[in-house]
C-alpha positions as a printed NumPy array, in Angstrom:
array([[   9.613,   67.667,  -90.788],
       [   6.076,   66.667,  -89.801],
       [   5.434,   66.254,  -86.095],
       [   4.995,   62.538,  -85.294],
       [   2.98 ,   62.221,  -82.102],
       [   2.993,   59.004,  -80.08 ],
       [   0.434,   58.773,  -77.292],
       [   1.176,   56.422,  -74.428],
       [  -1.163,   53.822,  -72.996],
       [  -2.33 ,   54.26 ,  -69.416],
       [   0.068,   51.536,  -68.283],
       [   2.975,   53.192,  -70.095],
       [   2.085,   56.579,  -68.617],
       [   2.05 ,   55.151,  -65.096],
       [   5.413,   53.461,  -65.73 ],
       [   6.824,   56.756,  -66.982],
       [   5.527,   58.668,  -63.96 ],
       [   7.193,   56.158,  -61.642],
       [  10.443,   56.294,  -63.628],
       [  10.484,   60.107,  -63.584],
       [  10.005,   60.072,  -59.838],
       [  12.966,   57.699,  -59.534],
       [  15.007,   59.922,  -61.87 ],
       [  14.504,   62.88 ,  -59.555],
       [  15.808,   60.759,  -56.705],
       [  18.857,   59.623,  -58.712],
       [  19.692,   63.189,  -59.725],
       [  19.183,   64.37 ,  -56.134],
       [  16.753,   67.003,  -57.346],
       [  15.959,   69.406,  -54.51 ],
       [  12.47 ,   69.067,  -53.007],
       [  10.174,   72.002,  -52.341],
       [  11.804,   75.233,  -51.238],
       [  12.582,   75.379,  -47.491],
       [  10.364,   77.633,  -45.41 ],
       [  13.122,   80.256,  -44.808],
       [  13.665,   80.573,  -48.571],
       [   9.949,   81.017,  -49.243],
       [   9.785,   83.609,  -46.47 ],
       [  12.751,   85.453,  -47.992],
       [  11.02 ,   85.395,  -51.389],
       [   7.84 ,   86.89 ,  -49.927],
       [   9.888,   89.608,  -48.218],
       [  11.767,   90.374,  -51.441],
       [   8.552,   90.62 ,  -53.444],
       [   7.155,   93.047,  -50.856],
       [  10.232,   95.291,  -50.969],
       [  12.27 ,   94.9  ,  -54.182],
       [  15.171,   97.206,  -55.053],
       [  13.608,   99.288,  -57.82 ],
       [  15.516,  101.443,  -60.31 ],
       [  14.979,  105.174,  -60.749],
       [  14.464,  105.097,  -64.532],
       [  10.974,  104.475,  -65.859],
       [  10.835,  102.912,  -69.351],
       [   7.241,  101.703,  -69.173],
       [   6.371,  103.825,  -72.217],
       [   8.101,  101.228,  -74.436],
       [   5.501,   98.636,  -75.566],
       [   7.471,   95.446,  -74.941],
       [   6.28 ,   91.988,  -75.978],
       [   7.461,   88.489,  -75.128],
       [   7.629,   85.325,  -77.256],
       [   7.682,   82.058,  -75.312],
       [   5.965,   78.667,  -75.189],
       [   2.26 ,   79.211,  -74.356],
       [   2.368,   77.765,  -70.832],
       [   5.544,   79.576,  -69.736],
       [   5.294,   81.893,  -66.758],
       [   9.006,   82.455,  -66.02 ],
       [   9.612,   85.052,  -68.734],
       [  13.223,   86.255,  -68.786],
       [  13.168,   88.424,  -71.919],
       [  10.937,   91.016,  -73.547],
       [  11.679,   93.131,  -76.618],
       [  10.574,   96.194,  -78.469],
       [  11.882,   96.723,  -82.006],
       [  11.893,   99.898,  -84.051],
       [  13.423,  101.431,  -87.154],
       [  16.013,  104.157,  -86.7  ],
       [  15.304,  107.45 ,  -88.486],
       [  18.589,  107.349,  -90.411],
       [  18.248,  103.697,  -91.363],
       [  18.88 ,  100.502,  -89.478],
       [  17.159,   99.292,  -86.324],
       [  17.034,   99.755,  -82.562],
       [  16.453,   96.732,  -80.329],
       [  15.214,   97.357,  -76.797],
       [  15.742,   94.092,  -74.909],
       [  14.585,   93.778,  -71.302],
       [  16.039,   91.021,  -69.11 ],
       [  14.469,   90.16 ,  -65.756],
       [  16.397,   91.848,  -62.932],
       [  16.702,   88.999,  -60.452],
       [  19.218,   90.965,  -58.383],
       [  16.378,   93.324,  -57.469],
       [  14.953,   90.484,  -55.37 ],
       [  17.918,   88.289,  -54.373],
       [  20.153,   89.638,  -51.609],
       [  23.784,   88.453,  -51.894],
       [  24.579,   86.006,  -49.112],
       [  20.926,   85.623,  -48.141],
       [  18.694,   82.574,  -48.143],
       [  17.542,   83.052,  -51.759],
       [  21.119,   83.443,  -52.964],
       [  22.318,   80.326,  -51.126],
       [  19.433,   78.259,  -52.467],
       [  20.1  ,   79.454,  -56.038],
       [  23.723,   78.375,  -55.735],
       [  22.538,   74.939,  -54.666],
       [  20.045,   74.589,  -57.513],
       [  22.135,   76.309,  -60.25 ],
       [  19.411,   76.117,  -62.923],
       [  15.766,   75.331,  -63.507],
       [  15.178,   71.651,  -64.315],
       [  12.483,   70.639,  -66.771],
       [  10.735,   67.266,  -66.665],
       [   7.759,   66.128,  -68.771],
       [   5.519,   66.205,  -65.7  ],
       [   6.743,   69.446,  -64.199],
       [   9.718,   71.685,  -63.537],
       [  11.971,   72.354,  -60.561],
       [  12.633,   76.123,  -60.579],
       [  15.822,   77.945,  -59.702],
       [  13.912,   80.58 ,  -57.713],
       [  10.622,   80.365,  -55.795],
       [   7.571,   80.918,  -58.046],
       [   6.699,   84.137,  -56.205],
       [   9.788,   85.561,  -57.92 ],
       [  10.342,   83.465,  -61.05 ],
       [   6.682,   83.315,  -62.115],
       [   5.537,   86.456,  -60.358],
       [   7.286,   89.638,  -59.319],
       [  10.432,   89.262,  -61.484],
       [   8.817,   87.667,  -64.537],
       [   8.146,   89.897,  -67.556],
       [   4.476,   88.944,  -67.714],
       [   2.108,   91.304,  -69.536],
       [   0.547,   94.321,  -67.85 ],
       [   2.94 ,   94.296,  -64.903],
       [   5.557,   96.893,  -64.074],
       [   8.78 ,   95.101,  -63.16 ],
       [  12.478,   95.952,  -62.751],
       [  14.709,   94.894,  -65.645],
       [  18.151,   95.194,  -67.125],
       [  17.302,   97.199,  -70.234],
       [  19.601,   96.6  ,  -73.195],
       [  19.656,   98.865,  -76.207],
       [  21.323,   97.682,  -79.416],
       [  21.656,   99.982,  -82.409],
       [  22.071,   98.168,  -85.726],
       [  22.994,   99.491,  -89.153],
       [  21.149,   98.572,  -92.348],
       [  23.216,   95.357,  -92.633],
       [  22.356,   94.153,  -89.128],
       [  25.77 ,   94.939,  -87.641],
       [  25.713,   96.287,  -84.093],
       [  27.061,   99.833,  -83.933],
       [  26.402,  100.439,  -80.233],
       [  25.133,   98.522,  -77.189],
       [  24.289,   99.72 ,  -73.713],
       [  22.521,   98.326,  -70.643],
       [  21.097,   99.978,  -67.558],
       [  18.396,   99.323,  -64.964],
       [  14.843,  100.49 ,  -65.623],
       [  11.209,   99.71 ,  -64.921],
       [   9.489,   98.089,  -67.907],
       [   6.016,   96.874,  -68.788],
       [   5.213,   94.188,  -71.343],
       [   2.047,   94.655,  -73.385],
       [   1.632,   91.198,  -74.915],
       [   2.579,   87.577,  -74.231],
       [   3.014,   85.945,  -77.645],
       [   3.913,   82.341,  -78.451],
       [   6.186,   80.925,  -81.149],
       [   3.539,   78.994,  -83.087],
       [   1.14 ,   81.913,  -83.17 ],
       [   3.782,   84.389,  -84.322],
       [   5.038,   81.971,  -86.995],
       [   1.497,   81.501,  -88.296],
       [   1.099,   85.271,  -88.513],
       [   4.352,   85.575,  -90.458],
       [   3.324,   82.761,  -92.814],
       [  -0.096,   84.331,  -93.359],
       [   1.375,   87.778,  -93.936],
       [  -0.699,   89.306,  -91.149],
       [   2.039,   90.255,  -88.697],
       [   2.566,   93.976,  -88.149],
       [   5.353,   96.112,  -86.728],
       [   6.987,   96.039,  -84.274],
       [   6.747,   92.214,  -84.251],
       [   7.308,   92.122,  -88.029],
       [  10.757,   93.649,  -87.513],
       [  11.868,   90.462,  -85.746],
       [  12.038,   88.731,  -89.133],
       [  13.912,   91.625,  -90.759],
       [  16.446,   91.822,  -87.934],
       [  16.673,   88.053,  -87.51 ],
       [  17.461,   87.436,  -91.18 ],
       [  20.104,   90.172,  -91.158],
       [  21.683,   88.729,  -88.013],
       [  21.718,   85.265,  -89.567],
       [  23.657,   86.741,  -92.497],
       [  26.059,   88.384,  -90.052],
       [  26.51 ,   84.975,  -88.398],
       [  27.378,   83.417,  -91.745],
       [  29.882,   86.183,  -92.498],
       [  31.756,   85.711,  -89.217],
       [  31.81 ,   81.895,  -89.576],
       [  29.279,   81.01 ,  -86.884],
       [  27.568,   77.612,  -86.833],
       [  23.909,   76.848,  -86.205],
       [  22.854,   73.182,  -86.312],
       [  19.062,   72.805,  -86.452],
       [  18.327,   69.129,  -85.964],
       [  14.713,   68.332,  -85.018],
       [  14.237,   68.069,  -81.265],
       [  12.705,   65.133,  -79.472],
       [   9.979,   66.516,  -77.26 ],
       [   8.032,   64.924,  -74.42 ],
       [   4.9  ,   66.796,  -73.415],
       [   2.097,   66.243,  -70.933],
       [  -1.212,   67.46 ,  -72.358],
       [  -4.535,   66.877,  -70.61 ],
       [  -3.025,   64.087,  -68.548],
       [  -1.534,   62.273,  -71.566],
       [   2.18 ,   62.002,  -72.36 ],
       [   3.256,   62.519,  -75.962],
       [   6.596,   61.906,  -77.64 ],
       [   7.363,   63.687,  -80.899],
       [   9.967,   65.212,  -83.172],
       [   9.674,   68.98 ,  -83.473],
       [  11.486,   70.996,  -86.097],
       [  12.44 ,   74.482,  -84.841],
       [  10.372,   77.313,  -86.292],
       [  11.982,   80.168,  -88.195],
       [  10.748,   82.651,  -85.579],
       [  12.637,   80.715,  -82.893],
       [  15.839,   81.212,  -84.843],
       [  15.184,   84.944,  -85.232],
       [  14.421,   85.232,  -81.538],
       [  17.618,   83.349,  -80.725],
       [  19.601,   85.835,  -82.808],
       [  18.503,   88.638,  -80.463],
       [  19.737,   86.638,  -77.482],
       [  23.03 ,   85.752,  -79.216],
       [  23.565,   89.386,  -80.148],
       [  23.106,   90.371,  -76.503],
       [  25.448,   87.634,  -75.288],
       [  28.151,   88.811,  -77.688],
       [  27.666,   92.443,  -76.683],
       [  27.907,   91.452,  -73.013],
       [  31.144,   89.549,  -73.638],
       [  32.659,   92.562,  -75.402],
       [  31.654,   94.849,  -72.515],
       [  33.317,   92.544,  -69.996],
       [  36.473,   92.238,  -72.085],
       [  36.654,   96.011,  -72.465],
       [  36.163,   96.516,  -68.716],
       [  38.701,   93.797,  -67.862],
       [  36.494,   91.626,  -65.614],
       [  33.914,   88.996,  -66.502],
       [  33.067,   85.382,  -67.212],
       [  32.787,   84.111,  -70.788],
       [  31.222,   81.052,  -72.366],
       [  34.142,   79.684,  -74.388],
       [  34.667,   76.812,  -76.792],
       [  37.966,   75.989,  -78.457],
       [  38.329,   75.357,  -82.171],
       [  38.51 ,   71.669,  -83.018],
       [  42.053,   70.318,  -83.395],
       [  43.265,   69.156,  -86.829],
       [  42.864,   65.472,  -85.947],
       [  39.225,   66.086,  -84.991],
       [  38.574,   67.891,  -88.274],
       [  40.203,   64.979,  -90.126],
       [  37.871,   62.586,  -88.348],
       [  34.8  ,   64.672,  -89.213],
       [  35.887,   64.815,  -92.859],
       [  36.2  ,   61.03 ,  -92.832],
       [  32.624,   60.792,  -91.577],
       [  31.496,   62.949,  -94.503],
       [  33.31 ,   60.676,  -96.976],
       [  31.685,   57.565,  -95.495],
       [  28.276,   59.163,  -95.92 ],
       [  28.971,   60.313,  -99.463],
       [  28.768,   64.008,  -98.537],
       [  30.839,   66.242, -100.804],
       [  33.041,   68.474,  -98.649],
       [  35.621,   70.373, -100.736],
       [  38.707,   71.403,  -98.787],
       [  38.075,   75.104,  -99.446],
       [  34.648,   74.859,  -97.76 ],
       [  34.56 ,   75.424,  -93.991],
       [  32.634,   73.203,  -91.599],
       [  30.256,   76.086,  -90.882],
       [  29.502,   76.553,  -94.598],
       [  28.997,   72.816,  -95.073],
       [  26.527,   72.584,  -92.196],
       [  24.421,   75.377,  -93.675],
       [  24.098,   73.41 ,  -96.935],
       [  22.829,   70.218,  -95.305],
       [  19.201,   69.183,  -94.894],
       [  18.442,   67.49 ,  -91.544],
       [  15.492,   65.719,  -93.209],
       [  17.983,   63.712,  -95.306],
       [  18.998,   60.731,  -93.156],
       [  22.636,   60.824,  -94.332],
       [  22.839,   64.531,  -93.549],
       [  21.18 ,   63.963,  -90.17 ],
       [  23.685,   61.188,  -89.443],
       [  26.588,   63.5  ,  -90.283],
       [  25.238,   66.339,  -88.142],
       [  24.66 ,   64.002,  -85.212],
       [  28.061,   62.349,  -85.444],
       [  30.003,   65.538,  -86.162],
       [  28.37 ,   67.481,  -83.344],
       [  29.299,   64.697,  -80.929],
       [  33.036,   65.066,  -81.631],
       [  33.172,   68.855,  -81.257],
       [  34.513,   70.197,  -77.993],
       [  32.209,   71.14 ,  -75.14 ],
       [  31.838,   74.747,  -74.048],
       [  32.959,   75.96 ,  -70.631],
       [  32.783,   79.047,  -68.434],
       [  35.969,   81.116,  -68.276],
       [  36.297,   83.89 ,  -65.645],
       [  38.864,   86.699,  -65.588],
       [  39.409,   89.977,  -63.748],
       [  41.641,   93.048,  -63.545],
       [  42.54 ,   92.764,  -67.253],
       [  44.272,   89.408,  -66.727],
       [  42.69 ,   87.776,  -69.746],
       [  42.508,   84.018,  -70.332],
       [  44.356,   82.448,  -73.235],
       [  41.116,   81.662,  -75.022],
       [  38.187,   84.107,  -75.157],
       [  36.125,   82.938,  -78.162],
       [  33.202,   80.538,  -78.504],
       [  34.135,   78.559,  -81.621],
       [  30.592,   77.713,  -82.755],
       [  29.506,   81.341,  -82.388],
       [  32.826,   82.584,  -83.816],
       [  33.028,   85.47 ,  -81.351],
       [  33.42 ,   86.151,  -77.624],
       [  30.138,   85.293,  -75.944],
       [  28.524,   84.885,  -72.537],
       [  25.25 ,   83.73 ,  -71.003],
       [  23.258,   86.717,  -69.746],
       [  19.65 ,   86.511,  -70.993],
       [  18.05 ,   83.871,  -68.725],
       [  18.604,   84.898,  -65.075],
       [  15.293,   83.438,  -63.892],
       [  16.445,   79.999,  -65.042],
       [  20.257,   80.062,  -64.866],
       [  22.427,   81.209,  -61.949],
       [  25.349,   82.724,  -63.839],
       [  23.221,   85.21 ,  -65.794],
       [  22.539,   87.277,  -62.671],
       [  26.3  ,   87.816,  -62.353],
       [  27.062,   88.577,  -65.986],
       [  24.192,   91.048,  -66.101],
       [  25.574,   92.844,  -63.057],
       [  29.049,   92.989,  -64.619],
       [  27.636,   94.608,  -67.751],
       [  25.594,   97.192,  -65.845],
       [  28.733,   98.156,  -63.907],
       [  30.818,   98.326,  -67.099],
       [  28.314,  100.623,  -68.818],
       [  28.169,  102.88 ,  -65.756],
       [  31.992,  102.937,  -65.649],
       [  31.883,  101.539,  -62.124],
       [  33.682,   98.671,  -60.418],
       [  31.618,   95.472,  -60.152],
       [  29.98 ,   94.863,  -56.761],
       [  32.058,   92.93 ,  -54.235],
       [  29.505,   90.082,  -54.158],
       [  30.067,   89.51 ,  -57.865],
       [  33.864,   89.575,  -57.601],
       [  33.823,   87.233,  -54.601],
       [  31.811,   84.621,  -56.507],
       [  33.462,   85.095,  -59.906],
       [  35.997,   82.255,  -59.929],
       [  33.61 ,   79.832,  -58.256],
       [  30.873,   80.247,  -60.872],
       [  32.272,   77.649,  -63.335],
       [  32.228,   75.021,  -60.573],
       [  28.737,   76.073,  -59.558],
       [  27.475,   75.742,  -63.122],
       [  29.22 ,   72.38 ,  -63.575],
       [  26.891,   71.005,  -60.889],
       [  23.901,   71.808,  -63.056],
       [  21.707,   68.847,  -63.948],
       [  19.626,   70.315,  -66.759],
       [  21.148,   68.441,  -69.691],
       [  21.041,   65.134,  -67.804],
       [  17.425,   65.704,  -66.792],
       [  16.469,   66.474,  -70.401],
       [  18.227,   63.483,  -71.94 ],
       [  17.184,   60.978,  -69.292],
       [  13.559,   62.154,  -69.454],
       [  13.488,   61.514,  -73.193],
       [  15.146,   58.101,  -72.682],
       [  12.424,   57.153,  -70.218],
       [   9.663,   58.38 ,  -72.526],
       [  11.098,   56.342,  -75.402],
       [  11.097,   53.22 ,  -73.257],
       [   7.537,   53.87 ,  -72.103],
       [   6.278,   54.403,  -75.651],
       [   7.798,   51.104,  -76.815],
       [   7.34 ,   48.955,  -73.71 ],
       [   4.517,   46.911,  -75.252],
       [   6.195,   46.499,  -78.653],
       [   9.2  ,   44.287,  -77.861],
       [   9.831,   41.921,  -80.757],
       [   8.473,   44.288,  -83.415],
       [  10.614,   45.327,  -86.386],
       [  11.089,   49.017,  -87.23 ],
       [  12.545,   50.972,  -90.13 ],
       [  15.501,   53.005,  -88.905],
       [  18.643,   54.872,  -89.967],
       [  22.1  ,   54.559,  -88.391],
       [  23.062,   58.028,  -87.142],
       [  25.991,   57.181,  -84.884],
       [  28.435,   54.311,  -84.415],
       [  30.918,   53.295,  -81.727],
       [  33.581,   52.462,  -84.315],
       [  36.072,   54.936,  -82.854],
       [  35.738,   53.156,  -79.499],
       [  36.484,   49.801,  -81.131],
       [  32.841,   48.687,  -81.226],
       [  31.806,   48.987,  -84.903],
       [  28.785,   46.735,  -84.334],
       [  27.227,   49.114,  -81.827],
       [  25.619,   52.46 ,  -82.516],
       [  22.554,   54.67 ,  -82.431],
       [  19.421,   54.41 ,  -84.579],
       [  16.919,   57.071,  -85.614],
       [  13.309,   55.933,  -85.973],
       [  11.004,   58.232,  -87.897],
       [   7.884,   56.927,  -86.202],
       [   7.708,   56.679,  -83.247],
       [  10.067,   59.554,  -82.381],
       [  12.828,   57.407,  -80.899],
       [  16.625,   57.396,  -80.875],
       [  17.743,   53.981,  -79.682],
       [  20.913,   52.052,  -78.968],
       [  21.554,   49.109,  -81.319],
       [  23.805,   46.09 ,  -81.65 ],
       [  24.386,   44.366,  -84.971],
       [  25.676,   41.064,  -86.31 ],
       [  27.864,   43.062,  -88.734],
       [  29.567,   46.448,  -88.705],
       [  27.069,   49.314,  -88.705],
       [  27.492,   51.91 ,  -91.427],
       [  26.634,   55.553,  -90.881],
       [  23.569,   56.704,  -92.758],
       [  22.393,   53.273,  -93.87 ],
       [  18.758,   52.198,  -93.643],
       [  18.164,   49.106,  -91.516],
       [  15.369,   46.916,  -90.197],
       [  15.781,   46.795,  -86.432],
       [  14.121,   44.452,  -83.953],
       [  13.21 ,   45.898,  -80.571],
       [  14.867,   43.744,  -77.889],
       [  14.251,   45.826,  -74.785],
       [  12.044,   48.761,  -73.768],
       [  11.679,   49.152,  -70.032],
       [  11.612,   52.562,  -68.316],
       [  12.343,   50.869,  -64.985],
       [  15.302,   48.834,  -66.292],
       [  18.416,   49.462,  -64.126],
       [  20.684,   49.867,  -67.16 ],
       [  21.078,   53.266,  -68.813],
       [  20.197,   51.899,  -72.266],
       [  16.54 ,   51.372,  -71.519],
       [  15.758,   50.922,  -75.237],
       [  17.798,   48.43 ,  -77.229],
       [  17.486,   47.214,  -80.824],
       [  19.218,   44.449,  -82.731],
       [  20.119,   44.638,  -86.42 ],
       [  20.646,   41.402,  -88.407]])
């Protein structure tokens, strides 16, 4: 899908800045770090807990957005002499800097995760740690949790292990640049192996029944003082990179299950009545879904650029169950241990600079591999982690920021008529004349009311009735359909 950019007028940009400031207030986003926390960060940077092993001979590289400084992951990929691959995957060792029960730890439990807004981010840890001493920036020696995954020629993991080590990244790459190199045929090993491994892991995902939905993302960026709203289709290299993270999360879950103590990211399989509803959506949209074809297989056949397929993916994803964190210890396992969309046990463990729980899961895996009991500070916090993570505001900050940007982009266009597609309806809630529209240009998803029942996937001409980033109602953009 081409990237549709919409630049905002100066007035719209000022309105958006004011609305984002108000959003931070509504979400009770923490202000700057308190002085004691900053002092604790400086002390931790001056005297981190460093591991004995030195793995700086491995030429790691990172792949992130160009402006990112909080780099959680670095990798080095190689072929195994007997066939297959070896993945060295370094994860920032935040526990080397954060003392359990100290000021940094308490502040992280308050913040839970890094929040991203179009005009800046609110980090989980002070920048001295998250963008400095703990970040896997190039040409710096830093402590890490060093994963090693051995894969066979089919991409199946034959062995995984994690331990602490010092690492040193050699290059900070970005997604667009790496994708261009792949497309031009100029990428060399070890980076070139990311495609080989990623494609194999995608095939493994298909074989186990995993689901990956790749709808284009709405993206709000601030470039040279100007806000832009666009659709961005994920790059292939992002999917391959994600497969390395998923592989590590599945390996971590298996380690914790084998050791008897951990916290999983779980999602239950949809109940039969939910599946029946999703099949009905497919019929309404004219999508052929034979009964012998699984939902996962169907999703892989669909093209998000087709508006009926996009409507199905949007509607179907909305009815699937949400994931949750599930702790357990001393081999007292929960009833459900699988993440349905991934089709395997799984946990979050690869983003400790930006997500609280990953520091704990990483520690559990290091202990499991060393055949040691987890530290007391991990066990003490274990059953409280789901509640901690439930206080996270990242998804709300993301969605509300996009809502505000949409309203700002359209604030001077009330009364205009736009071409749109119906991607969601409120029929199940008894409101068949209300739903959600997808505009191709500008990059807007907007609430709509209609004089007749809305039909999923249909093309409509929609009149903009409201676009006000400072409007007190949540639906800051509203369309009407004749």
